[in-house]
N, C-alpha and C positions, 0 to 999 in steps of 0.2 A: 326123562325130565329132570328128575330129582338131582341126578348127578350133573347134570349141566348147569343146574340153577347153582349148586352147590360150587363148583367149579368157578364160575362167575363169581360168587359172594367171596371167594377166596382171593380170587385176584383183584377185587375192588378194595378188600383188606389190605393185600399187600401194596396196592398203590396210596391209600390213605396212609400206612406207615411210611413208606416212601416220601410223600407230602412232608408229614411231619417232621420227618429228619432233615428234609430240606430247609424247612421254614427254621428249625434248631439251627442248622448251617448259618442262616442267614441273621 
């Protein structure tokens, strides 16, 4: 469970970075 949790956290972090990048582009 810990591993899966960490994986999900990483994905969320990556999505957040992508969102910030898109916001910057706009």
